[in-house]
Structures are given as C-alpha cells and as structure tokens.
C-alpha positions, 0 to 999 in steps of 0.5 A, a space after each residue: 685191330 684183331 679180337 683177343 681173348 682176355 681173362 677177367 679175374 674177380 671176386 664176388 658176382 662180377 656185378 660192378 667194375 670194382 669187383 674186377 681184380 685184374 685182366 690178363 692175357 694168358 691163363 698162366 698169368 691168371 694162375 700166378 695171380 690166383 696162387 700168389 699167397 699161401 692161402 687165397 680167397 676164391 677168385 672167379 675167371 671169365 673169358 671176354 673179348 678185347 677189341 671185339 668186332 661189333 655190329 653198329 647202326 646209329 639210326 636204329 635200336 636192336 630188339 628181341 621180340 617174342 611172339 606166339 603163333 596167332 597172337 598179335 601182341 608180343 609176349 615180350 620185347 626187350 632192347 638188346 645190349 650184348 654184342 652177340 645178341 645185337 649181331 643177331 638183330 643186325 642179321 634179322 635172325 629168327 629162332 622158333 620152338 614150336 609155337 614160340 618165336 624169338 625175332 631179333 630186329 633192328 628198328 627205330 622204336 618198339 612199335 616198329 620192332 613189333 610190326 617188323 617181327 609180326 611181318 617176319 613171322 607171317 612171311 615165314 609162316 606162309 613158307 611152311 
C-alpha cells in the first residue's frame, strides 16, 4: 500500500484524538469543511501520512543519545517514537554541531544504546 497525504483538521492543541474533527484526502475538502457555516470557529490543519512506511525491529529499541566531546556520560537519552526519528535510528545516523553529538541508535536497552553511541563517537572522532 502506498503512502497517501491526508489532512487532519482539529480545534485546540491536537493533544487528544477527541480534538480531531475530520480527516480529509484533499485541501478542497478541508476548505469546504472550514467554510461550512456563515461563521466558523478557527480550525487548524496538519498534513500526515496515511499508511506511512516505517522502520521496524522487534528485538531492539530506538534511542537518541546526546553526547559532548570528551564526556563519558550522555547529556541526554530518550526513547524515540516518531516515524522519521525511528528511521534515523535504524540507519544509525549521527548529527554533530561543534562538540555536541546526537547519535540515533537501535539497542536492546539504555545501557547498550549509550555504549553504542560512545563507540560510534569515538570511531568518527578518529577519522577526523
């Protein structure tokens, strides 16, 4: 099944499924819904993927490990949930800005993620 863009129309903060008023396939349908009365409460619209392609690994967990040069303890580690972020973890991407590293990893647990990130940073630092 291919990815399709859909338009999610909602009031408020889009914090809960209950806030969603409708999901439409075209912008024209969105505009019809938004202008259905003489006066309408402001609606927000965001574009999402229907049937998104996603990375999957049932044995490991996607993490983002944040490190600074020379430090052995991460400044942060979070378990990822977003489709794009999890794909980065699946590819083992690394983003670096000066002495700050963001290492996307797939690991069995937090400790394994930290060790993988430290090893990855070390290997990339040696190449410089």
